[in-house]
N, C-alpha and C positions, 0 to 999 in steps of 0.2 A: 239288704237291698236286693239280692240276686232273685228273691222270691216275688218282690214287687216289678221287678224288670220283666220276668216272664209273663205276669199278668197284664203288664202295660203293653208290651211288645206283643201279645199273642194275636191282635186284630191285624197287624202287619204281617207277622209269620204266616198267619193262615190266608191271608190275602195273596202273598208271594207263593205259596204252594198251591193255591186254587189257580193261580195264573198259570203255573208251570204244568199242571195236570190239564188244563183247558188247552193250552198250547199245543201238547202232545197229542190229545185226542183230536183236536181241530185239525192238525197236521195230517194225521193219519186217515181221518175222514175225507179231507181235500184230496189227498192221493188217490184214493178209492174212486172218488167221484170224477177226478180228472182223468183217471184210466177208461173209465165208462165213457165219458164224454168224447175222449179221442178215438176211442175204438168205434163209437157210432158214427162220427162224422169223418172218419177214415173209411169205413164200410160205405158210406153214402158217396163219398168220392170216388172210390173204386168203381162202384156200381155205375156210375155215370160216366167215367172214362171208359170202362169197359163196353159199355152201350155204344159209346161214340166209336170206339175202335171195331166192334162188330159190324156195326152200320157202315163205316168207311170199307172195311175189307168185303163186305158183300156187295156193295156198289161197284168197288173198283173191279171185282172178278166180273160183274155183269157187263160193265162198260167195255172191258177189254175184249168181250166177245163180239161186240158191234163193231162194224167198219166205217161207222158214221165219222167223218172228219171232225164234226164239231164236239165229240167226245174227248179230244185231246186236252181241251182247257179243264174239262170236268176232272180227268184222270189226274192231271197236274195238282189241282186243288185236293182231291182226295190222297195223293201222296203225300202232299205238304201236312194233310192232317193227320195221316198216320205216321208220319216221321215226327211231329209234335208230341204225339201220344206216346211215341216208342222212347223220346227223350225225356220225358216226364219223370222226375226222380221220386218213385213211389217209396222207397226204402228210407228217404231222408227227410224225417219230420221236421227238422230244424232248417230246412231249405228256406232262405228269406225271400224267395221270388215265388213259393208255391202257389199262392194266390193269383198272382199276376199271370203265372204261366197258364193255370187253369181258365182264367178269363179270356186268355187268347186262342186257347183249345175251343171253349165255348163259342168264340167269336167265328172261328174258322169252320165250326161245325154248323152254324148258322149260315154262313156265306155258301157252304157245299149244298146245304138244303135248298137254298136259294137258287142256285146253279141248276140244281135237279128238279126245281120246282115242286118242291116237297115241303108241306107245313111242317115245321119242327115243333115239339112240344115235349120236353123232358119233364117228367115228374117224378118226384120221390114221395111215395106214399108210405104209411105206416107198415103195410104188408109188402110191397114189392115196388120195384121201380119199372117204368115203361116208356116207351117212345110211343106217341100216337101219330098216326097220318091221317 
């Protein structure tokens, strides 16, 4: 009876072994793909936020040198943008409000650009990121 059990149960055994092998291989491939995806999107986000920070710091420096009283509102908006960027949790990928905070930074950036009468267009290309004015 044992000889026939091995033959009859072979299909089920091979199915189970194939499933386990496929699961292990798929899990490994999924981890590698997830790392690549996370690194790519993390780099894009870092590039975007870094561009916003450089923009804000440059304009803040330029406007501080001007004595025009109308600049105080612009400087406050720039200070707010800089503060939002500095508080952004770069090191915590599990932060539950990551996208929400990024959208707030984007909105503040657009507001600052509007106040400065600058056309904002942040583009992420395959080769590099750029702000065009």
